[in-house]
LUMZA-730755 format. One record per atom (N, C-alpha, C, O): residue number from 0; residue in three letters; atom name; x, y, z; chain. Coordinates in Angstrom, 2 decimals, padded with zeros to 5 digits. Example, Ala and Ser with C-alpha at 12.3 -4.5 7.8 and 13.67 -1.06 7.14 Angstrom:
! residues 2
node resi->0 | resn->ALA | name->N | x->013.19 | y->-005.69 | z->007.80 | chain->A
node resi->0 | resn->ALA | name->CA | x->012.30 | y->-004.50 | z->007.80 | chain->A
node resi->0 | resn->ALA | name->C | x->013.20 | y->-003.30 | z->007.80 | chain->A
node resi->0 | resn->ALA | name->O | x->014.24 | y->-003.32 | z->008.46 | chain->A
node resi->1 | resn->SER | name->N | x->012.85 | y->-002.25 | z->007.08 | chain->A
node resi->1 | resn->SER | name->CA | x->013.67 | y->-001.06 | z->007.14 | chain->A
node resi->1 | resn->SER | name->C | x->012.90 | y->000.03 | z->007.87 | chain->A
node resi->1 | resn->SER | name->O | x->013.41 | y->001.14 | z->008.04 | chain->A
//
This chain:
! residues 75
node resi->0 | resn->UNK | name->N | x->088.31 | y->099.78 | z->078.50 | chain->A
node resi->0 | resn->UNK | name->CA | x->089.04 | y->099.24 | z->080.07 | chain->A
node resi->0 | resn->UNK | name->C | x->090.34 | y->099.54 | z->079.57 | chain->A
node resi->0 | resn->UNK | name->O | x->090.75 | y->098.79 | z->078.68 | chain->A
node resi->1 | resn->UNK | name->N | x->091.13 | y->100.54 | z->079.96 | chain->A
node resi->1 | resn->UNK | name->CA | x->092.57 | y->100.41 | z->080.12 | chain->A
node resi->1 | resn->UNK | name->C | x->093.31 | y->100.60 | z->078.51 | chain->A
node resi->1 | resn->UNK | name->O | x->094.51 | y->100.87 | z->078.41 | chain->A
node resi->2 | resn->UNK | name->N | x->092.49 | y->100.45 | z->077.38 | chain->A
node resi->2 | resn->UNK | name->CA | x->092.79 | y->099.92 | z->076.11 | chain->A
node resi->2 | resn->UNK | name->C | x->093.13 | y->098.60 | z->076.01 | chain->A
node resi->2 | resn->UNK | name->O | x->093.93 | y->098.28 | z->075.14 | chain->A
node resi->3 | resn->UNK | name->N | x->092.70 | y->097.86 | z->076.67 | chain->A
node resi->3 | resn->UNK | name->CA | x->092.73 | y->096.32 | z->076.42 | chain->A
node resi->3 | resn->UNK | name->C | x->091.76 | y->095.63 | z->075.41 | chain->A
node resi->3 | resn->UNK | name->O | x->090.62 | y->095.56 | z->075.86 | chain->A
node resi->4 | resn->UNK | name->N | x->091.87 | y->095.30 | z->074.61 | chain->A
node resi->4 | resn->UNK | name->CA | x->090.71 | y->094.46 | z->073.77 | chain->A
node resi->4 | resn->UNK | name->C | x->090.69 | y->092.75 | z->073.79 | chain->A
node resi->4 | resn->UNK | name->O | x->091.61 | y->092.28 | z->074.45 | chain->A
node resi->5 | resn->UNK | name->N | x->090.08 | y->092.07 | z->073.36 | chain->A
node resi->5 | resn->UNK | name->CA | x->089.69 | y->090.85 | z->073.91 | chain->A
node resi->5 | resn->UNK | name->C | x->090.89 | y->090.05 | z->073.68 | chain->A
node resi->5 | resn->UNK | name->O | x->091.22 | y->089.26 | z->074.56 | chain->A
node resi->6 | resn->UNK | name->N | x->091.81 | y->090.18 | z->072.27 | chain->A
node resi->6 | resn->UNK | name->CA | x->093.17 | y->089.73 | z->072.24 | chain->A
node resi->6 | resn->UNK | name->C | x->093.97 | y->089.55 | z->073.36 | chain->A
node resi->6 | resn->UNK | name->O | x->094.48 | y->088.51 | z->073.78 | chain->A
node resi->7 | resn->UNK | name->N | x->094.05 | y->090.96 | z->073.91 | chain->A
node resi->7 | resn->UNK | name->CA | x->095.35 | y->091.02 | z->075.35 | chain->A
node resi->7 | resn->UNK | name->C | x->094.52 | y->090.20 | z->076.27 | chain->A
node resi->7 | resn->UNK | name->O | x->095.02 | y->089.08 | z->076.38 | chain->A
node resi->8 | resn->UNK | name->N | x->093.47 | y->090.35 | z->076.95 | chain->A
node resi->8 | resn->UNK | name->CA | x->092.71 | y->090.16 | z->077.51 | chain->A
node resi->8 | resn->UNK | name->C | x->093.21 | y->088.24 | z->077.85 | chain->A
node resi->8 | resn->UNK | name->O | x->093.75 | y->087.72 | z->078.83 | chain->A
node resi->9 | resn->UNK | name->N | x->092.84 | y->087.80 | z->076.88 | chain->A
node resi->9 | resn->UNK | name->CA | x->092.95 | y->086.28 | z->076.73 | chain->A
node resi->9 | resn->UNK | name->C | x->094.21 | y->086.06 | z->076.93 | chain->A
node resi->9 | resn->UNK | name->O | x->094.48 | y->085.32 | z->077.87 | chain->A
node resi->10 | resn->UNK | name->N | x->095.30 | y->086.62 | z->076.15 | chain->A
node resi->10 | resn->UNK | name->CA | x->096.83 | y->086.39 | z->076.31 | chain->A
node resi->10 | resn->UNK | name->C | x->097.30 | y->086.64 | z->077.90 | chain->A
node resi->10 | resn->UNK | name->O | x->098.28 | y->086.07 | z->078.37 | chain->A
node resi->11 | resn->UNK | name->N | x->096.44 | y->087.60 | z->078.70 | chain->A
node resi->11 | resn->UNK | name->CA | x->097.02 | y->087.82 | z->080.03 | chain->A
node resi->11 | resn->UNK | name->C | x->096.31 | y->086.70 | z->080.77 | chain->A
node resi->11 | resn->UNK | name->O | x->096.81 | y->086.19 | z->081.77 | chain->A
node resi->12 | resn->UNK | name->N | x->095.16 | y->086.32 | z->080.27 | chain->A
node resi->12 | resn->UNK | name->CA | x->094.28 | y->085.20 | z->081.22 | chain->A
node resi->12 | resn->UNK | name->C | x->095.10 | y->083.63 | z->080.96 | chain->A
node resi->12 | resn->UNK | name->O | x->095.12 | y->082.64 | z->081.69 | chain->A
node resi->13 | resn->UNK | name->N | x->095.69 | y->083.84 | z->079.73 | chain->A
node resi->13 | resn->UNK | name->CA | x->096.45 | y->082.43 | z->079.40 | chain->A
node resi->13 | resn->UNK | name->C | x->097.76 | y->082.40 | z->080.32 | chain->A
node resi->13 | resn->UNK | name->O | x->098.20 | y->081.44 | z->080.95 | chain->A
node resi->14 | resn->UNK | name->N | x->098.16 | y->083.43 | z->080.26 | chain->A
node resi->14 | resn->UNK | name->CA | x->099.60 | y->083.53 | z->081.33 | chain->A
node resi->14 | resn->UNK | name->C | x->099.46 | y->083.43 | z->082.33 | chain->A
node resi->14 | resn->UNK | name->O | x->100.32 | y->082.77 | z->082.91 | chain->A
node resi->15 | resn->UNK | name->N | x->098.36 | y->083.98 | z->083.15 | chain->A
node resi->15 | resn->UNK | name->CA | x->097.89 | y->083.92 | z->084.72 | chain->A
node resi->15 | resn->UNK | name->C | x->097.49 | y->082.35 | z->084.83 | chain->A
node resi->15 | resn->UNK | name->O | x->097.86 | y->081.75 | z->085.84 | chain->A
node resi->16 | resn->UNK | name->N | x->096.70 | y->081.63 | z->083.79 | chain->A
node resi->16 | resn->UNK | name->CA | x->096.58 | y->080.35 | z->083.88 | chain->A
node resi->16 | resn->UNK | name->C | x->097.79 | y->079.59 | z->084.13 | chain->A
node resi->16 | resn->UNK | name->O | x->097.88 | y->078.88 | z->085.13 | chain->A
node resi->17 | resn->UNK | name->N | x->099.06 | y->079.74 | z->082.98 | chain->A
node resi->17 | resn->UNK | name->CA | x->100.17 | y->079.30 | z->083.30 | chain->A
node resi->17 | resn->UNK | name->C | x->101.11 | y->079.51 | z->084.21 | chain->A
node resi->17 | resn->UNK | name->O | x->102.10 | y->078.78 | z->084.28 | chain->A
node resi->18 | resn->UNK | name->N | x->100.88 | y->080.66 | z->085.11 | chain->A
node resi->18 | resn->UNK | name->CA | x->101.67 | y->080.97 | z->086.02 | chain->A
node resi->18 | resn->UNK | name->C | x->101.10 | y->080.26 | z->087.76 | chain->A
node resi->18 | resn->UNK | name->O | x->101.76 | y->079.76 | z->088.67 | chain->A
node resi->19 | resn->UNK | name->N | x->099.68 | y->080.52 | z->087.63 | chain->A
node resi->19 | resn->UNK | name->CA | x->099.06 | y->079.88 | z->088.81 | chain->A
node resi->19 | resn->UNK | name->C | x->098.41 | y->078.64 | z->088.92 | chain->A
node resi->19 | resn->UNK | name->O | x->098.22 | y->078.00 | z->089.96 | chain->A
node resi->20 | resn->UNK | name->N | x->097.99 | y->078.27 | z->087.48 | chain->A
node resi->20 | resn->UNK | name->CA | x->097.11 | y->076.82 | z->087.33 | chain->A
node resi->20 | resn->UNK | name->C | x->095.91 | y->076.85 | z->087.58 | chain->A
node resi->20 | resn->UNK | name->O | x->095.59 | y->077.92 | z->088.09 | chain->A
node resi->21 | resn->UNK | name->N | x->094.83 | y->075.95 | z->087.40 | chain->A
node resi->21 | resn->UNK | name->CA | x->093.29 | y->076.23 | z->086.96 | chain->A
node resi->21 | resn->UNK | name->C | x->092.76 | y->076.47 | z->088.52 | chain->A
node resi->21 | resn->UNK | name->O | x->091.87 | y->077.25 | z->088.88 | chain->A
node resi->22 | resn->UNK | name->N | x->093.61 | y->075.51 | z->089.40 | chain->A
node resi->22 | resn->UNK | name->CA | x->093.16 | y->075.52 | z->090.68 | chain->A
node resi->22 | resn->UNK | name->C | x->093.23 | y->076.60 | z->091.61 | chain->A
node resi->22 | resn->UNK | name->O | x->092.53 | y->076.59 | z->092.62 | chain->A
node resi->23 | resn->UNK | name->N | x->094.20 | y->077.73 | z->091.29 | chain->A
node resi->23 | resn->UNK | name->CA | x->094.25 | y->078.79 | z->091.98 | chain->A
node resi->23 | resn->UNK | name->C | x->093.62 | y->079.96 | z->091.69 | chain->A
node resi->23 | resn->UNK | name->O | x->093.56 | y->081.03 | z->092.29 | chain->A
node resi->24 | resn->UNK | name->N | x->093.02 | y->079.47 | z->090.39 | chain->A
node resi->24 | resn->UNK | name->CA | x->092.80 | y->081.07 | z->089.59 | chain->A
node resi->24 | resn->UNK | name->C | x->091.33 | y->081.39 | z->090.18 | chain->A
node resi->24 | resn->UNK | name->O | x->090.86 | y->082.52 | z->090.13 | chain->A
node resi->25 | resn->UNK | name->N | x->090.68 | y->080.38 | z->090.69 | chain->A
node resi->25 | resn->UNK | name->CA | x->089.30 | y->080.74 | z->091.18 | chain->A
node resi->25 | resn->UNK | name->C | x->089.54 | y->081.55 | z->092.65 | chain->A
node resi->25 | resn->UNK | name->O | x->088.81 | y->082.47 | z->093.02 | chain->A
node resi->26 | resn->UNK | name->N | x->090.70 | y->081.02 | z->093.42 | chain->A
node resi->26 | resn->UNK | name->CA | x->090.64 | y->081.18 | z->094.86 | chain->A
node resi->26 | resn->UNK | name->C | x->091.19 | y->082.86 | z->094.57 | chain->A
node resi->26 | resn->UNK | name->O | x->090.60 | y->083.72 | z->095.22 | chain->A
node resi->27 | resn->UNK | name->N | x->092.14 | y->083.24 | z->093.75 | chain->A
node resi->27 | resn->UNK | name->CA | x->092.70 | y->084.35 | z->093.45 | chain->A
node resi->27 | resn->UNK | name->C | x->091.72 | y->085.57 | z->093.11 | chain->A
node resi->27 | resn->UNK | name->O | x->091.72 | y->086.69 | z->093.64 | chain->A
node resi->28 | resn->UNK | name->N | x->090.88 | y->085.09 | z->092.09 | chain->A
node resi->28 | resn->UNK | name->CA | x->089.73 | y->085.79 | z->091.68 | chain->A
node resi->28 | resn->UNK | name->C | x->088.71 | y->086.39 | z->092.75 | chain->A
node resi->28 | resn->UNK | name->O | x->088.33 | y->087.56 | z->092.86 | chain->A
node resi->29 | resn->UNK | name->N | x->088.30 | y->085.07 | z->093.66 | chain->A
node resi->29 | resn->UNK | name->CA | x->087.47 | y->085.19 | z->095.02 | chain->A
node resi->29 | resn->UNK | name->C | x->088.16 | y->086.41 | z->095.99 | chain->A
node resi->29 | resn->UNK | name->O | x->087.51 | y->087.29 | z->096.55 | chain->A
node resi->30 | resn->UNK | name->N | x->089.30 | y->086.27 | z->096.02 | chain->A
node resi->30 | resn->UNK | name->CA | x->089.85 | y->087.28 | z->096.89 | chain->A
node resi->30 | resn->UNK | name->C | x->090.37 | y->088.85 | z->096.55 | chain->A
node resi->30 | resn->UNK | name->O | x->090.62 | y->089.83 | z->097.26 | chain->A
node resi->31 | resn->UNK | name->N | x->090.41 | y->088.60 | z->095.12 | chain->A
node resi->31 | resn->UNK | name->CA | x->090.52 | y->090.11 | z->094.68 | chain->A
node resi->31 | resn->UNK | name->C | x->089.03 | y->090.54 | z->094.30 | chain->A
node resi->31 | resn->UNK | name->O | x->088.93 | y->091.64 | z->093.77 | chain->A
node resi->32 | resn->UNK | name->N | x->088.04 | y->089.92 | z->094.48 | chain->A
node resi->32 | resn->UNK | name->CA | x->086.56 | y->090.78 | z->094.54 | chain->A
node resi->32 | resn->UNK | name->C | x->086.23 | y->090.96 | z->095.97 | chain->A
node resi->32 | resn->UNK | name->O | x->085.45 | y->091.86 | z->096.27 | chain->A
node resi->33 | resn->UNK | name->N | x->086.72 | y->090.26 | z->096.82 | chain->A
node resi->33 | resn->UNK | name->CA | x->086.56 | y->090.42 | z->098.32 | chain->A
node resi->33 | resn->UNK | name->C | x->087.10 | y->091.85 | z->098.67 | chain->A
node resi->33 | resn->UNK | name->O | x->086.68 | y->092.75 | z->099.39 | chain->A
node resi->34 | resn->UNK | name->N | x->088.32 | y->091.69 | z->097.76 | chain->A
node resi->34 | resn->UNK | name->CA | x->089.34 | y->093.37 | z->098.31 | chain->A
node resi->34 | resn->UNK | name->C | x->088.86 | y->094.28 | z->097.82 | chain->A
node resi->34 | resn->UNK | name->O | x->089.29 | y->095.35 | z->098.26 | chain->A
node resi->35 | resn->UNK | name->N | x->087.97 | y->094.38 | z->096.91 | chain->A
node resi->35 | resn->UNK | name->CA | x->087.79 | y->095.26 | z->095.96 | chain->A
node resi->35 | resn->UNK | name->C | x->086.12 | y->095.76 | z->096.77 | chain->A
node resi->35 | resn->UNK | name->O | x->085.87 | y->096.95 | z->096.97 | chain->A
node resi->36 | resn->UNK | name->N | x->085.13 | y->094.62 | z->097.17 | chain->A
node resi->36 | resn->UNK | name->CA | x->084.38 | y->095.16 | z->098.12 | chain->A
node resi->36 | resn->UNK | name->C | x->084.34 | y->095.58 | z->099.46 | chain->A
node resi->36 | resn->UNK | name->O | x->083.46 | y->096.03 | z->100.19 | chain->A
node resi->37 | resn->UNK | name->N | x->085.56 | y->095.30 | z->099.60 | chain->A
node resi->37 | resn->UNK | name->CA | x->086.11 | y->095.70 | z->101.35 | chain->A
node resi->37 | resn->UNK | name->C | x->086.34 | y->096.92 | z->101.22 | chain->A
node resi->37 | resn->UNK | name->O | x->085.65 | y->097.64 | z->101.93 | chain->A
node resi->38 | resn->UNK | name->N | x->087.49 | y->097.68 | z->100.17 | chain->A
node resi->38 | resn->UNK | name->CA | x->087.61 | y->098.80 | z->099.54 | chain->A
node resi->38 | resn->UNK | name->C | x->086.56 | y->099.82 | z->099.54 | chain->A
node resi->38 | resn->UNK | name->O | x->086.65 | y->100.93 | z->100.06 | chain->A
node resi->39 | resn->UNK | name->N | x->085.31 | y->099.25 | z->098.76 | chain->A
node resi->39 | resn->UNK | name->CA | x->084.68 | y->100.24 | z->098.62 | chain->A
node resi->39 | resn->UNK | name->C | x->083.70 | y->100.61 | z->099.96 | chain->A
node resi->39 | resn->UNK | name->O | x->083.46 | y->101.74 | z->100.37 | chain->A
node resi->40 | resn->UNK | name->N | x->083.21 | y->099.41 | z->100.48 | chain->A
node resi->40 | resn->UNK | name->CA | x->082.56 | y->099.30 | z->101.56 | chain->A
node resi->40 | resn->UNK | name->C | x->083.39 | y->100.62 | z->102.49 | chain->A
node resi->40 | resn->UNK | name->O | x->082.75 | y->101.54 | z->103.00 | chain->A
node resi->41 | resn->UNK | name->N | x->084.85 | y->100.49 | z->102.56 | chain->A
node resi->41 | resn->UNK | name->CA | x->085.76 | y->101.31 | z->103.61 | chain->A
node resi->41 | resn->UNK | name->C | x->085.39 | y->102.98 | z->103.13 | chain->A
node resi->41 | resn->UNK | name->O | x->085.01 | y->103.85 | z->103.91 | chain->A
node resi->42 | resn->UNK | name->N | x->085.57 | y->103.11 | z->101.87 | chain->A
node resi->42 | resn->UNK | name->CA | x->085.46 | y->104.44 | z->101.25 | chain->A
node resi->42 | resn->UNK | name->C | x->083.80 | y->105.12 | z->101.66 | chain->A
node resi->42 | resn->UNK | name->O | x->083.61 | y->106.21 | z->102.19 | chain->A
node resi->43 | resn->UNK | name->N | x->082.84 | y->104.26 | z->101.30 | chain->A
node resi->43 | resn->UNK | name->CA | x->081.58 | y->104.80 | z->101.98 | chain->A
node resi->43 | resn->UNK | name->C | x->081.33 | y->105.12 | z->103.43 | chain->A
node resi->43 | resn->UNK | name->O | x->080.65 | y->105.99 | z->103.97 | chain->A
node resi->44 | resn->UNK | name->N | x->082.07 | y->104.18 | z->103.88 | chain->A
node resi->44 | resn->UNK | name->CA | x->081.85 | y->104.62 | z->105.68 | chain->A
node resi->44 | resn->UNK | name->C | x->082.76 | y->105.76 | z->105.96 | chain->A
node resi->44 | resn->UNK | name->O | x->082.55 | y->106.56 | z->106.86 | chain->A
node resi->45 | resn->UNK | name->N | x->083.69 | y->105.79 | z->105.23 | chain->A
node resi->45 | resn->UNK | name->CA | x->084.47 | y->107.11 | z->105.63 | chain->A
node resi->45 | resn->UNK | name->C | x->083.64 | y->108.52 | z->105.18 | chain->A
node resi->45 | resn->UNK | name->O | x->083.62 | y->109.56 | z->105.85 | chain->A
node resi->46 | resn->UNK | name->N | x->083.03 | y->108.31 | z->104.00 | chain->A
node resi->46 | resn->UNK | name->CA | x->082.26 | y->109.41 | z->103.32 | chain->A
node resi->46 | resn->UNK | name->C | x->080.93 | y->109.79 | z->104.28 | chain->A
node resi->46 | resn->UNK | name->O | x->080.45 | y->110.90 | z->104.48 | chain->A
node resi->47 | resn->UNK | name->N | x->080.46 | y->108.37 | z->104.85 | chain->A
node resi->47 | resn->UNK | name->CA | x->079.32 | y->108.60 | z->105.86 | chain->A
node resi->47 | resn->UNK | name->C | x->079.59 | y->109.10 | z->106.87 | chain->A
node resi->47 | resn->UNK | name->O | x->078.63 | y->109.66 | z->107.40 | chain->A
node resi->48 | resn->UNK | name->N | x->081.01 | y->109.18 | z->107.70 | chain->A
node resi->48 | resn->UNK | name->CA | x->081.33 | y->109.59 | z->108.95 | chain->A
node resi->48 | resn->UNK | name->C | x->082.27 | y->110.64 | z->109.26 | chain->A
node resi->48 | resn->UNK | name->O | x->082.55 | y->111.08 | z->110.38 | chain->A
node resi->49 | resn->UNK | name->N | x->082.79 | y->111.05 | z->108.04 | chain->A
node resi->49 | resn->UNK | name->CA | x->083.33 | y->112.47 | z->108.08 | chain->A
node resi->49 | resn->UNK | name->C | x->082.03 | y->113.50 | z->108.18 | chain->A
node resi->49 | resn->UNK | name->O | x->081.07 | y->113.55 | z->107.41 | chain->A
node resi->50 | resn->UNK | name->N | x->082.31 | y->114.34 | z->109.41 | chain->A
node resi->50 | resn->UNK | name->CA | x->081.40 | y->115.31 | z->109.39 | chain->A
node resi->50 | resn->UNK | name->C | x->081.65 | y->116.65 | z->108.31 | chain->A
node resi->50 | resn->UNK | name->O | x->082.75 | y->117.13 | z->108.02 | chain->A
node resi->51 | resn->UNK | name->N | x->080.36 | y->117.07 | z->107.85 | chain->A
node resi->51 | resn->UNK | name->CA | x->080.14 | y->117.95 | z->106.77 | chain->A
node resi->51 | resn->UNK | name->C | x->080.65 | y->117.56 | z->105.34 | chain->A
node resi->51 | resn->UNK | name->O | x->080.97 | y->118.29 | z->104.40 | chain->A
node resi->52 | resn->UNK | name->N | x->080.63 | y->116.14 | z->105.46 | chain->A
node resi->52 | resn->UNK | name->CA | x->080.92 | y->115.53 | z->103.87 | chain->A
node resi->52 | resn->UNK | name->C | x->079.58 | y->115.84 | z->103.06 | chain->A
node resi->52 | resn->UNK | name->O | x->079.61 | y->116.22 | z->101.89 | chain->A
node resi->53 | resn->UNK | name->N | x->078.64 | y->115.67 | z->103.63 | chain->A
node resi->53 | resn->UNK | name->CA | x->077.53 | y->115.68 | z->102.78 | chain->A
node resi->53 | resn->UNK | name->C | x->077.31 | y->117.24 | z->102.37 | chain->A
node resi->53 | resn->UNK | name->O | x->077.31 | y->117.56 | z->101.18 | chain->A
node resi->54 | resn->UNK | name->N | x->077.16 | y->117.97 | z->103.17 | chain->A
node resi->54 | resn->UNK | name->CA | x->077.19 | y->119.73 | z->103.19 | chain->A
node resi->54 | resn->UNK | name->C | x->078.17 | y->119.90 | z->102.12 | chain->A
node resi->54 | resn->UNK | name->O | x->077.75 | y->120.50 | z->101.13 | chain->A
node resi->55 | resn->UNK | name->N | x->079.48 | y->119.45 | z->102.08 | chain->A
node resi->55 | resn->UNK | name->CA | x->080.55 | y->119.99 | z->101.36 | chain->A
node resi->55 | resn->UNK | name->C | x->079.94 | y->119.46 | z->099.91 | chain->A
node resi->55 | resn->UNK | name->O | x->079.97 | y->120.23 | z->098.95 | chain->A
node resi->56 | resn->UNK | name->N | x->079.33 | y->118.02 | z->099.77 | chain->A
node resi->56 | resn->UNK | name->CA | x->079.35 | y->117.42 | z->098.38 | chain->A
node resi->56 | resn->UNK | name->C | x->077.90 | y->118.56 | z->097.89 | chain->A
node resi->56 | resn->UNK | name->O | x->078.02 | y->119.02 | z->096.75 | chain->A
node resi->57 | resn->UNK | name->N | x->076.87 | y->118.91 | z->098.52 | chain->A
node resi->57 | resn->UNK | name->CA | x->076.07 | y->119.85 | z->098.19 | chain->A
node resi->57 | resn->UNK | name->C | x->076.33 | y->121.29 | z->097.88 | chain->A
node resi->57 | resn->UNK | name->O | x->075.66 | y->121.99 | z->097.12 | chain->A
node resi->58 | resn->UNK | name->N | x->077.45 | y->121.67 | z->098.61 | chain->A
node resi->58 | resn->UNK | name->CA | x->077.97 | y->123.05 | z->098.08 | chain->A
node resi->58 | resn->UNK | name->C | x->078.57 | y->123.05 | z->096.95 | chain->A
node resi->58 | resn->UNK | name->O | x->078.32 | y->123.89 | z->096.09 | chain->A
node resi->59 | resn->UNK | name->N | x->079.48 | y->122.06 | z->096.81 | chain->A
node resi->59 | resn->UNK | name->CA | x->080.02 | y->121.52 | z->095.41 | chain->A
node resi->59 | resn->UNK | name->C | x->079.15 | y->121.45 | z->094.23 | chain->A
node resi->59 | resn->UNK | name->O | x->079.56 | y->121.76 | z->093.11 | chain->A
node resi->60 | resn->UNK | name->N | x->077.81 | y->121.00 | z->094.47 | chain->A
node resi->60 | resn->UNK | name->CA | x->076.44 | y->120.58 | z->093.74 | chain->A
node resi->60 | resn->UNK | name->C | x->076.15 | y->121.67 | z->092.91 | chain->A
node resi->60 | resn->UNK | name->O | x->075.91 | y->121.74 | z->091.71 | chain->A
node resi->61 | resn->UNK | name->N | x->076.24 | y->122.79 | z->094.11 | chain->A
node resi->61 | resn->UNK | name->CA | x->075.53 | y->124.00 | z->093.82 | chain->A
node resi->61 | resn->UNK | name->C | x->076.62 | y->124.96 | z->092.90 | chain->A
node resi->61 | resn->UNK | name->O | x->076.21 | y->125.49 | z->091.86 | chain->A
node resi->62 | resn->UNK | name->N | x->077.69 | y->125.11 | z->093.23 | chain->A
node resi->62 | resn->UNK | name->CA | x->078.84 | y->125.73 | z->092.61 | chain->A
node resi->62 | resn->UNK | name->C | x->078.82 | y->125.38 | z->091.22 | chain->A
node resi->62 | resn->UNK | name->O | x->078.64 | y->126.20 | z->090.32 | chain->A
node resi->63 | resn->UNK | name->N | x->079.00 | y->124.14 | z->091.05 | chain->A
node resi->63 | resn->UNK | name->CA | x->079.01 | y->123.72 | z->089.44 | chain->A
node resi->63 | resn->UNK | name->C | x->077.73 | y->123.77 | z->088.76 | chain->A
node resi->63 | resn->UNK | name->O | x->077.68 | y->123.66 | z->087.54 | chain->A
node resi->64 | resn->UNK | name->N | x->076.73 | y->123.92 | z->089.46 | chain->A
node resi->64 | resn->UNK | name->CA | x->075.71 | y->124.42 | z->088.89 | chain->A
node resi->64 | resn->UNK | name->C | x->075.49 | y->126.01 | z->088.23 | chain->A
node resi->64 | resn->UNK | name->O | x->075.02 | y->126.39 | z->087.15 | chain->A
node resi->65 | resn->UNK | name->N | x->075.91 | y->126.55 | z->089.07 | chain->A
node resi->65 | resn->UNK | name->CA | x->076.31 | y->128.13 | z->089.04 | chain->A
node resi->65 | resn->UNK | name->C | x->077.13 | y->128.36 | z->088.12 | chain->A
node resi->65 | resn->UNK | name->O | x->076.99 | y->129.34 | z->087.39 | chain->A
node resi->66 | resn->UNK | name->N | x->078.33 | y->127.32 | z->087.96 | chain->A
node resi->66 | resn->UNK | name->CA | x->079.07 | y->127.77 | z->086.66 | chain->A
node resi->66 | resn->UNK | name->C | x->078.63 | y->127.43 | z->085.68 | chain->A
node resi->66 | resn->UNK | name->O | x->078.83 | y->128.11 | z->084.68 | chain->A
node resi->67 | resn->UNK | name->N | x->077.78 | y->126.11 | z->085.61 | chain->A
node resi->67 | resn->UNK | name->CA | x->077.03 | y->125.74 | z->084.15 | chain->A
node resi->67 | resn->UNK | name->C | x->076.40 | y->127.20 | z->083.73 | chain->A
node resi->67 | resn->UNK | name->O | x->076.62 | y->127.69 | z->082.62 | chain->A
node resi->68 | resn->UNK | name->N | x->075.68 | y->127.78 | z->084.63 | chain->A
node resi->68 | resn->UNK | name->CA | x->074.77 | y->128.76 | z->084.44 | chain->A
node resi->68 | resn->UNK | name->C | x->075.35 | y->129.87 | z->083.61 | chain->A
node resi->68 | resn->UNK | name->O | x->075.02 | y->130.32 | z->082.52 | chain->A
node resi->69 | resn->UNK | name->N | x->076.51 | y->130.24 | z->084.63 | chain->A
node resi->69 | resn->UNK | name->CA | x->077.26 | y->131.41 | z->084.11 | chain->A
node resi->69 | resn->UNK | name->C | x->077.92 | y->131.17 | z->082.55 | chain->A
node resi->69 | resn->UNK | name->O | x->078.00 | y->132.04 | z->081.68 | chain->A
node resi->70 | resn->UNK | name->N | x->078.38 | y->129.75 | z->082.44 | chain->A
node resi->70 | resn->UNK | name->CA | x->078.80 | y->129.52 | z->081.10 | chain->A
node resi->70 | resn->UNK | name->C | x->077.54 | y->129.58 | z->080.29 | chain->A
node resi->70 | resn->UNK | name->O | x->077.67 | y->130.15 | z->079.20 | chain->A
node resi->71 | resn->UNK | name->N | x->076.40 | y->129.13 | z->080.58 | chain->A
node resi->71 | resn->UNK | name->CA | x->075.59 | y->129.44 | z->079.25 | chain->A
node resi->71 | resn->UNK | name->C | x->075.12 | y->130.55 | z->079.28 | chain->A
node resi->71 | resn->UNK | name->O | x->074.41 | y->130.71 | z->078.29 | chain->A
node resi->72 | resn->UNK | name->N | x->075.14 | y->131.69 | z->080.12 | chain->A
node resi->72 | resn->UNK | name->CA | x->074.68 | y->133.01 | z->080.10 | chain->A
node resi->72 | resn->UNK | name->C | x->075.71 | y->133.73 | z->079.33 | chain->A
node resi->72 | resn->UNK | name->O | x->075.33 | y->134.47 | z->078.42 | chain->A
node resi->73 | resn->UNK | name->N | x->077.08 | y->133.60 | z->079.58 | chain->A
node resi->73 | resn->UNK | name->CA | x->078.12 | y->134.02 | z->078.85 | chain->A
node resi->73 | resn->UNK | name->C | x->078.30 | y->133.78 | z->077.28 | chain->A
node resi->73 | resn->UNK | name->O | x->078.87 | y->134.57 | z->076.53 | chain->A
node resi->74 | resn->UNK | name->N | x->077.85 | y->132.85 | z->077.00 | chain->A
node resi->74 | resn->UNK | name->CA | x->078.02 | y->132.55 | z->075.27 | chain->A
node resi->74 | resn->UNK | name->C | x->077.12 | y->133.45 | z->074.80 | chain->A
node resi->74 | resn->UNK | name->O | x->076.92 | y->133.57 | z->073.59 | chain->A
//
C-alpha cells in the first residue's frame, strides 16, 4: 500500500491522534468511508448510464484477446 509499512502507519496514526484528538478520529474515519462509498457509487452509475459503455468494454476485451493470440502466435 504505497510503500508504507507498519511503523510508518503507526506514526501517521499517532500524529493524527495528536492533531485531531480521540473523539474526532472516528468521525473523520466515518466521513472518509462515506465519501469513498459515494465516489464508487457515482463511478458505477456513470459507467451504467453512458450509452455504449458496455459495448466499448466488450470490444476492448475482444481486441486484448486477439492481441494476446497474436503475441502467442508470433513467438
